[in-house]
Legacy VTK file of the C-alpha trace (Angstrom):
# vtk DataFile Version 3.0
C-alpha trace
ASCII
DATASET POLYDATA
POINTS 330 float
2.811 15.484 -146.589
-1.364 15.634 -146.463
-2.572 19.087 -145.413
-6.475 19.121 -144.641
-7.818 22.525 -144.260
-10.888 23.718 -141.993
-13.102 26.537 -142.294
-15.134 27.447 -139.043
-18.158 25.732 -140.776
-15.685 22.482 -140.971
-14.693 21.873 -137.503
-18.718 22.470 -136.616
-19.310 19.339 -139.128
-16.518 17.207 -138.000
-17.212 14.003 -136.371
-16.318 10.594 -135.567
-17.479 6.690 -137.138
-17.988 3.831 -135.601
-15.819 1.805 -138.121
-14.748 1.730 -141.528
-16.804 -1.292 -142.011
-15.993 -5.139 -142.240
-15.314 -5.291 -145.953
-12.619 -2.383 -145.859
-11.133 -3.774 -142.613
-10.799 -7.311 -144.542
-8.556 -5.241 -147.543
-6.822 -3.851 -145.218
-5.723 -6.833 -142.877
-4.584 -8.305 -146.703
-2.394 -5.000 -147.055
-0.925 -5.776 -143.392
-0.448 -9.581 -144.175
1.883 -8.685 -147.003
4.254 -6.090 -145.714
7.547 -7.394 -145.217
8.000 -6.008 -142.008
5.162 -6.326 -139.735
4.906 -4.325 -136.767
5.233 -6.126 -133.153
1.347 -5.756 -132.110
0.511 -7.605 -135.473
2.787 -10.507 -135.560
1.401 -12.777 -133.822
-1.911 -12.475 -135.694
-0.073 -12.842 -138.908
1.710 -16.267 -137.569
-1.793 -17.391 -136.638
-3.942 -16.307 -140.040
-1.221 -16.831 -142.742
-2.043 -20.252 -143.433
-5.682 -19.832 -143.104
-6.025 -18.131 -146.713
-6.953 -20.419 -149.134
-8.135 -20.763 -152.521
-11.438 -18.931 -152.277
-9.810 -15.787 -151.374
-7.747 -15.257 -153.958
-9.872 -13.151 -155.900
-9.610 -10.606 -153.576
-5.543 -10.904 -153.241
-4.940 -10.497 -156.687
-6.358 -7.057 -156.490
-3.793 -5.850 -154.300
-2.146 -3.121 -155.181
1.603 -3.694 -156.853
2.201 -0.114 -156.104
0.549 3.021 -155.118
-3.017 3.306 -153.751
-5.154 0.162 -153.058
-8.754 -0.786 -153.833
-11.346 1.787 -152.153
-13.857 -0.779 -150.414
-15.648 1.604 -148.365
-16.805 2.944 -151.705
-17.701 -0.373 -153.117
-18.729 -2.475 -150.012
-20.208 0.344 -147.375
-19.551 0.950 -143.738
-21.378 -1.634 -142.585
-19.687 -3.827 -139.449
-21.940 -6.694 -140.660
-19.474 -8.590 -143.671
-22.953 -10.595 -145.132
-24.405 -6.790 -145.785
-21.094 -5.758 -147.328
-20.996 -8.551 -149.667
-24.774 -7.767 -150.604
-23.768 -3.792 -151.138
-20.901 -4.963 -153.470
-22.548 -7.116 -155.522
-25.149 -4.265 -156.496
-22.765 -1.765 -156.731
-22.742 0.243 -160.141
-20.548 -1.364 -163.089
-19.208 1.979 -163.606
-18.388 2.653 -160.180
-16.343 -0.566 -160.007
-14.664 0.100 -163.203
-13.568 3.843 -161.502
-12.702 2.184 -158.289
-10.546 -0.039 -159.769
-8.880 2.252 -162.464
-6.032 3.764 -160.275
-5.242 0.529 -158.782
-2.010 -0.850 -160.320
-1.592 -4.572 -159.786
0.596 -7.218 -160.928
0.723 -7.607 -164.718
0.126 -11.687 -164.294
-3.346 -10.241 -162.597
-4.361 -7.861 -165.303
-6.983 -10.165 -167.057
-8.584 -10.815 -163.521
-8.723 -6.961 -162.635
-10.344 -6.078 -166.114
-12.631 -8.807 -165.980
-14.157 -7.168 -162.705
-13.782 -3.824 -164.349
-15.924 -4.996 -167.152
-18.824 -5.962 -164.273
-19.514 -9.299 -165.350
-21.792 -10.746 -163.232
-19.333 -14.038 -162.699
-16.548 -12.000 -162.062
-18.544 -10.188 -159.034
-19.299 -13.100 -157.670
-16.159 -14.413 -157.255
-14.943 -11.251 -156.032
-17.608 -11.229 -153.367
-16.903 -14.860 -152.259
-13.276 -13.616 -151.918
-13.938 -11.018 -149.703
-15.914 -13.009 -147.527
-13.259 -15.653 -147.361
-10.732 -13.181 -146.561
-12.930 -11.774 -143.868
-13.623 -15.174 -142.096
-9.988 -15.687 -142.160
-8.218 -12.749 -141.049
-10.828 -10.498 -139.112
-14.220 -12.270 -138.000
-12.005 -14.606 -135.273
-10.919 -11.015 -134.024
-13.839 -8.829 -134.630
-15.593 -9.099 -131.167
-12.604 -7.592 -129.687
-11.609 -5.497 -132.408
-14.847 -3.756 -131.988
-14.388 -3.380 -128.512
-11.240 -1.842 -129.141
-12.544 0.798 -131.887
-15.398 1.562 -129.534
-12.908 2.310 -126.961
-11.220 4.442 -129.090
-14.261 6.321 -130.366
-15.092 6.919 -126.644
-11.945 8.313 -125.639
-12.402 10.977 -128.586
-15.903 11.447 -126.933
-13.989 12.535 -123.967
-11.621 14.886 -125.446
-14.189 16.351 -127.172
-16.301 17.273 -124.351
-13.428 18.349 -122.385
-11.894 20.402 -125.051
-14.034 20.648 -128.172
-13.250 19.797 -131.391
-9.917 21.663 -131.501
-8.340 19.498 -128.373
-10.232 16.533 -130.430
-8.068 17.285 -133.671
-4.493 17.473 -131.762
-4.823 14.329 -129.805
-4.743 12.585 -132.618
-1.884 10.087 -133.157
1.029 12.609 -132.610
3.486 10.316 -134.362
1.427 10.512 -137.352
-0.871 14.022 -137.483
-0.167 17.855 -135.998
-3.107 20.154 -135.792
-1.814 23.744 -136.400
-5.447 25.251 -136.891
-6.783 25.573 -139.386
-4.592 22.917 -140.998
-4.002 19.250 -139.933
-0.987 18.115 -141.543
-0.736 14.205 -141.694
2.456 12.028 -142.827
1.411 11.129 -146.318
3.463 9.430 -148.916
3.014 12.255 -151.291
1.841 16.335 -150.768
-1.600 16.513 -151.211
-3.863 20.300 -150.132
-7.644 19.297 -149.513
-9.952 21.802 -148.677
-13.148 20.650 -147.031
-14.867 23.519 -148.189
-17.683 23.369 -145.486
-18.259 19.446 -145.549
-16.470 18.877 -142.637
-14.463 15.678 -141.996
-15.161 12.075 -140.831
-12.665 10.366 -138.432
-12.654 6.776 -138.656
-10.646 4.539 -135.982
-8.843 1.530 -138.009
-7.772 -1.604 -136.932
-5.533 -2.962 -139.103
-3.214 0.139 -139.934
0.163 1.155 -138.292
1.240 4.367 -138.143
-0.306 5.611 -141.685
-3.612 6.977 -142.496
-5.776 7.490 -145.786
-7.855 10.345 -146.916
-11.009 8.715 -148.043
-13.478 10.899 -150.512
-15.253 10.588 -153.983
-13.552 12.776 -156.482
-17.129 12.581 -158.646
-19.229 13.687 -155.748
-18.899 17.022 -154.397
-21.059 16.271 -151.340
-19.106 13.298 -149.767
-17.243 13.969 -146.669
-13.992 12.940 -146.724
-13.010 10.224 -144.016
-9.741 9.913 -142.590
-8.753 6.773 -141.509
-6.770 7.247 -137.643
-4.925 4.006 -136.430
-6.724 2.248 -133.106
-3.640 0.057 -132.558
-0.533 1.749 -131.537
1.632 -0.524 -129.189
1.233 -4.261 -128.547
-1.200 -3.426 -125.407
-3.959 -1.966 -127.603
-2.960 -4.659 -130.280
-4.657 -7.069 -127.828
-7.826 -6.946 -129.610
-5.472 -9.105 -132.119
-4.742 -11.923 -129.951
-5.744 -15.197 -130.987
-9.239 -16.276 -129.709
-8.932 -18.722 -126.633
-11.878 -20.694 -127.330
-15.979 -20.169 -127.596
-16.583 -18.807 -124.235
-15.335 -19.200 -120.658
-16.218 -21.647 -118.372
-18.237 -19.549 -116.575
-21.769 -20.162 -115.008
-23.755 -18.988 -118.511
-22.097 -21.530 -120.270
-22.946 -24.008 -117.901
-26.770 -23.033 -118.327
-26.705 -22.433 -122.111
-23.999 -24.731 -123.143
-20.619 -23.433 -124.485
-21.615 -22.275 -128.124
-25.299 -20.647 -127.464
-23.431 -18.589 -124.377
-20.652 -17.808 -127.573
-23.356 -17.178 -129.640
-25.523 -14.570 -127.344
-22.212 -12.817 -126.404
-21.511 -12.285 -130.256
-25.044 -11.272 -130.816
-24.688 -8.454 -128.273
-22.415 -6.560 -130.664
-24.586 -7.673 -133.545
-23.818 -10.647 -135.595
-24.339 -12.079 -138.854
-25.054 -16.102 -139.255
-22.072 -16.196 -141.391
-20.036 -14.148 -138.996
-21.404 -16.511 -135.913
-20.508 -19.588 -138.051
-16.728 -18.560 -138.313
-16.478 -17.214 -134.496
-17.816 -20.229 -133.140
-16.159 -22.817 -135.528
-19.420 -24.687 -136.773
-21.518 -24.922 -139.591
-24.243 -22.487 -140.762
-27.025 -25.284 -140.101
-25.821 -25.430 -136.404
-26.149 -21.472 -136.358
-29.890 -21.400 -137.443
-30.248 -24.228 -134.546
-28.625 -22.123 -131.985
-29.962 -18.838 -132.960
-33.542 -20.300 -132.974
-33.016 -21.783 -129.425
-32.056 -18.377 -128.280
-34.619 -16.677 -130.247
-37.391 -18.797 -128.952
-35.968 -18.020 -125.365
-36.562 -14.044 -126.352
-32.490 -13.671 -125.420
-32.052 -12.476 -129.213
-33.833 -10.918 -132.002
-33.181 -11.872 -135.583
-34.108 -9.304 -138.644
-32.643 -9.116 -142.131
-30.667 -6.344 -143.620
-30.213 -6.302 -146.976
-29.172 -9.622 -147.944
-27.741 -10.977 -144.521
-29.774 -12.035 -141.342
-28.549 -10.002 -138.315
-28.711 -11.201 -134.800
-29.213 -8.851 -131.941
-29.647 -9.589 -127.944
-32.910 -8.171 -126.567
-32.927 -6.615 -123.424
-33.719 -9.942 -121.361
-30.219 -11.295 -123.046
-28.231 -8.209 -121.840
-29.435 -8.584 -118.684
-28.392 -12.320 -118.900
-25.144 -11.159 -119.937
-24.814 -8.352 -117.379
-25.341 -10.304 -114.618
-23.014 -13.323 -115.736
-20.013 -10.349 -115.491
LINES 1 331
330 0 1 2 3 4 5 6 7 8 9 10 11 12 13 14 15 16 17 18 19 20 21 22 23 24 25 26 27 28 29 30 31 32 33 34 35 36 37 38 39 40 41 42 43 44 45 46 47 48 49 50 51 52 53 54 55 56 57 58 59 60 61 62 63 64 65 66 67 68 69 70 71 72 73 74 75 76 77 78 79 80 81 82 83 84 85 86 87 88 89 90 91 92 93 94 95 96 97 98 99 100 101 102 103 104 105 106 107 108 109 110 111 112 113 114 115 116 117 118 119 120 121 122 123 124 125 126 127 128 129 130 131 132 133 134 135 136 137 138 139 140 141 142 143 144 145 146 147 148 149 150 151 152 153 154 155 156 157 158 159 160 161 162 163 164 165 166 167 168 169 170 171 172 173 174 175 176 177 178 179 180 181 182 183 184 185 186 187 188 189 190 191 192 193 194 195 196 197 198 199 200 201 202 203 204 205 206 207 208 209 210 211 212 213 214 215 216 217 218 219 220 221 222 223 224 225 226 227 228 229 230 231 232 233 234 235 236 237 238 239 240 241 242 243 244 245 246 247 248 249 250 251 252 253 254 255 256 257 258 259 260 261 262 263 264 265 266 267 268 269 270 271 272 273 274 275 276 277 278 279 280 281 282 283 284 285 286 287 288 289 290 291 292 293 294 295 296 297 298 299 300 301 302 303 304 305 306 307 308 309 310 311 312 313 314 315 316 317 318 319 320 321 322 323 324 325 326 327 328 329
């Protein structure tokens, strides 16, 4: 049992994040993929993606724990929903931080040499790990990321509604009843081992996560007393809420928007409504990076999207005109 102790100051500072980030969700998806018994909402997803993982994904796959806690990619790659930005953060992470995050991870003995190479912070090992993260994301998360973000936004909106109606007390009482119990001033969470956590005025960040099922993780930096702990809360609770993991039915429906822009550019415009990198667009649309560049240039020239650099990646977002076009098509 995990017991999280709140003070009045902690309650005032409790908030909800939009996502745990593309990198952490990717790692969670790998852990879900390797489960022996998979919950019903994830079975169709696994049947679709199980054969997509190629040799490029192996550097990350081999760091899955043989037992115990896994790698904390939130700490190493940040909580950006853009996988390109997450990869850039990972490539720039301090060597001491990588070694510290890998230390508690118990990998299969056959993979120990690789884990030590990553922990030692070698440039080649770091690049291979980043490439593995990107390959895994493209296989297990990217095709579903738009629908998944919608599901996460819906959960966050429900949290906001509960908070406005009943305050933080009602919010904590409503979190995953099968998994958590709010006994003021303590939040009890089903956990594999007994843990007592005193927030000490820092508050708590609640994070809805897609690739988790009736289990939560408490993520915090034990070396930074000022860091705010994050508690993951499953966003998929039944087959209905698991609809975000249904296989995509093609780039875009045969509608007026597709007739106007073409299917691929219409799909690109829809994806850019939530913010999308060039790599993510290529994965969603099933086209090459040069082709994505051509489509985004056409949309940008028509003032339907904007393109900006964020870290080492390029982020595409719809303009007000692009959003009006999407809303009108709906």
